[in-house]
Structure formats: structure tokens, C-alpha cells
NUMARBA-13627 format. One record per residue (C-alpha): residue in one letter; x, y, z negated. Coordinates in steps of 0.25 Angstrom, whole numbers, plus 5000, padded with zeros to 4 digits. Each point is the difference from the previous one (the first is absolute). Layout:
<recs>
A, X, Y, Z
...
</recs>
This chain:
<recs>
M, 4870, 5089, 4971
I, 4995, 4986, 5002
K, 4996, 4993, 4987
H, 4999, 4985, 4998
K, 4991, 4993, 4990
H, 5009, 4992, 4991
H, 4994, 4989, 4990
I, 5006, 5003, 4987
V, 4999, 4985, 4997
P, 5002, 4994, 5014
K, 4989, 4991, 5005
H, 5010, 4988, 5001
M, 5002, 5001, 4985
G, 4985, 5000, 4998
G, 4997, 5015, 5001
S, 4987, 5005, 5004
D, 4995, 5011, 5010
D, 4994, 5008, 4989
A, 5002, 5015, 5000
S, 5007, 4999, 4987
N, 5011, 4990, 5006
I, 5003, 5009, 5012
V, 5009, 5012, 5001
K, 5003, 5009, 5013
L, 5015, 5000, 5003
T, 5008, 5005, 5011
V, 5007, 4990, 5009
A, 5013, 5002, 4993
E, 4994, 4999, 4986
H, 4992, 4988, 5004
A, 5013, 4993, 5005
E, 5007, 5004, 4987
A, 4988, 4994, 4992
H, 5001, 4987, 5007
R, 5015, 5000, 4998
K, 4999, 5001, 4985
L, 4989, 4989, 5000
Y, 5009, 4991, 5007
E, 5012, 5003, 4991
Q, 4991, 4998, 4988
H, 4992, 4987, 5005
G, 5009, 4995, 5011
L, 4988, 4997, 5009
I, 5002, 4999, 5015
Q, 4987, 5008, 5003
D, 5006, 5012, 4993
K, 5013, 4999, 5007
L, 4994, 4999, 5014
A, 4990, 5012, 4997
W, 5012, 5008, 4995
Q, 5009, 4997, 5012
G, 4988, 5001, 5010
L, 4996, 5014, 4995
L, 5014, 5005, 5002
G, 5001, 4994, 5014
L, 5011, 4991, 4996
I, 4993, 4988, 5005
D, 4989, 4999, 5011
T, 4986, 4993, 4999
A, 5004, 4988, 5007
E, 5011, 4997, 4989
I, 4990, 5003, 4989
V, 4991, 4989, 5006
R, 5011, 4990, 5003
T, 5005, 5002, 4986
L, 4986, 4998, 4993
Q, 4998, 4988, 5008
S, 5013, 4993, 4997
E, 5001, 5005, 4985
G, 4985, 4998, 4998
M, 5002, 4985, 5001
K, 5012, 4998, 4991
G, 4999, 4994, 4986
E, 4987, 5000, 4992
K, 4993, 5008, 5012
N, 5002, 4987, 5008
P, 4987, 4992, 5000
M, 5009, 4987, 4999
W, 5008, 5006, 4988
G, 5002, 4988, 4990
K, 4993, 4990, 5008
P, 5007, 4988, 5006
A, 5002, 5000, 5015
P, 4989, 4993, 5007
N, 5010, 4992, 5008
R, 5008, 4995, 4989
G, 5005, 4986, 5002
V, 4996, 5000, 5015
K, 5011, 4998, 5010
R, 5002, 5014, 5006
P, 5004, 4997, 5014
G, 5010, 5007, 5008
I, 5002, 4998, 5015
G, 4994, 4987, 5003
G, 4996, 4997, 4986
R, 5013, 4999, 4993
K, 5010, 5009, 4992
K, 5007, 5011, 5008
G, 5013, 4995, 5006
T, 4997, 4985, 5001
K, 5001, 4994, 5014
W, 4990, 4991, 5008
S, 5004, 4985, 5002
A, 4999, 4995, 5014
E, 4988, 4992, 4996
E, 4993, 5012, 4994
R, 5003, 5008, 5012
A, 4994, 4989, 5009
K, 4988, 4999, 4992
K, 4997, 5015, 5001
M, 5003, 5000, 5015
Q, 4990, 4989, 5001
Q, 4989, 5007, 4992
R, 5002, 5013, 5009
E, 4997, 4991, 5012
T, 4986, 4996, 4995
E, 4988, 5007, 5006
E, 4995, 5004, 4986
Y, 5013, 5008, 4997
K, 4999, 5006, 5014
E, 4986, 5005, 4998
K, 5003, 5005, 4986
M, 5012, 5008, 5005
Q, 4992, 5005, 5012
K, 4989, 5005, 4991
I, 5010, 5007, 4991
Y, 5007, 5007, 5011
S, 4988, 5004, 5008
D, 4993, 5007, 4988
P, 4999, 5014, 5005
E, 4999, 5006, 4986
R, 5013, 4993, 4996
N, 5007, 5005, 5013
R, 4995, 5014, 4998
K, 5005, 5001, 4986
I, 5014, 4995, 5005
S, 5000, 5010, 5011
E, 4996, 5011, 4991
G, 5011, 4996, 4990
R, 5011, 5001, 5011
K, 4996, 5014, 5005
G, 5011, 5010, 4999
K, 5010, 4989, 4997
G, 5011, 4998, 5011
G, 5004, 4986, 5005
A, 5014, 4994, 5000
A, 5003, 5007, 5013
T, 4996, 5014, 4996
G, 5011, 5010, 5004
K, 5008, 4989, 5007
K, 5004, 5000, 5015
W, 5004, 4989, 5009
F, 5015, 4998, 5003
N, 5008, 4989, 5007
N, 5015, 4996, 5002
G, 4998, 4994, 5014
T, 4996, 4986, 4995
E, 4992, 5002, 4987
E, 4989, 5010, 4997
S, 4995, 5005, 4986
Y, 4994, 5012, 4994
F, 5007, 5009, 4990
I, 4999, 5014, 4994
E, 5007, 5009, 5010
S, 5011, 5004, 4990
E, 5002, 4985, 4996
A, 5002, 4994, 5014
P, 5013, 4992, 5001
V, 5012, 5005, 5008
G, 4999, 4996, 5014
W, 4985, 4999, 5001
T, 4992, 5008, 5010
R, 4986, 5006, 4998
G, 4989, 4992, 5008
R, 4996, 4985, 5002
L, 5007, 4990, 5009
P, 4994, 4999, 5014
R, 4989, 4990, 5002
S, 5000, 4989, 5011
P, 4987, 5001, 5008
D, 4996, 4985, 4996
K, 4999, 5004, 4985
</recs>
């Protein structure tokens, strides 16, 4: 029978690795010990240990919860401190609050800025950065695009792609014939 070493006073509560603080328990006993500790003290570490030992949650869920819960309240290094950007205008799209629209003058000014060589060089540098492009590519792997699972259909004059079961009545599978000059 497999035995686990259980800290009588858990390390997250200041317990040590001394032999006097360790007891050997079966997996079920170990889970029960953490359940009782959770009910007594309400600490997330004991809840996760209890549920993880019983196989109710997997390791990824434990890590995800510890990462998110571990930064809440007084555990957050910014707890009780003023926001470093307090009083600073927080820009939305284009440096304004969400929902506000560009005036014709602002739009013209932005378009003019985008035509400068300085701006074009800056954007070229950003978009040609291989590390940035690699990260974007890695982030997209395994994710389908907008056309995933869709097929081309046409009604004789228009064409579009749909999920096969959602194609409009009267549309046939396939694209419209192309003229040789296109």
C-alpha cells in the first residue's frame, strides 16, 4: 500500500520538515486530512491538495488556481498601494475613452502621421521582428480560422462560404466559374 508523507502543520502554515511534523498516511487518509484542514482554516492550498489527491481536479487546475488565487487580496504585492497610473489618462483606442469617435481633423492628422517615413520605419521594425512573429504564430497553433469547417457555395450570381448544414436554400456547393482574365 502506498503511503504519503503528510505535514501535520502544513508548510503553507509555517510547518517544518522535521520528523515530528510528518506522519505517513494512505492517499485516502491524506486527502481526508487536507479536507479537515480546509474546513477548519479555509485555505485554498488544503482544498486543492484534498481534491487533487482524490483525482477530482488535475495538476493543471491546481496550478491555474494557485496562480490566480495566490495573487488575490493581501497576497498581491500591490495590496493597499495606490495604482501607479492613478491620475494618468488611460488611453483606449487612439488615446480616448472607449466609444468616442474620431473627428475628421483627428482622422486626417493620424493618416498624415502614418504617411511619415519615421512611422513607416517604426512599423516595419515591429512587424519584421522574428521573435514577435514567432510568438504570434505559436499562439495561433491549433486554433481554427474564420473559415474552419466551412465550404464554398454559390447561387449563380454570388458566392460565399458556409457550414454545410447552414447553407441557404437554393445555393449549390462550389465557387462560381472564373473568367480567364481574372
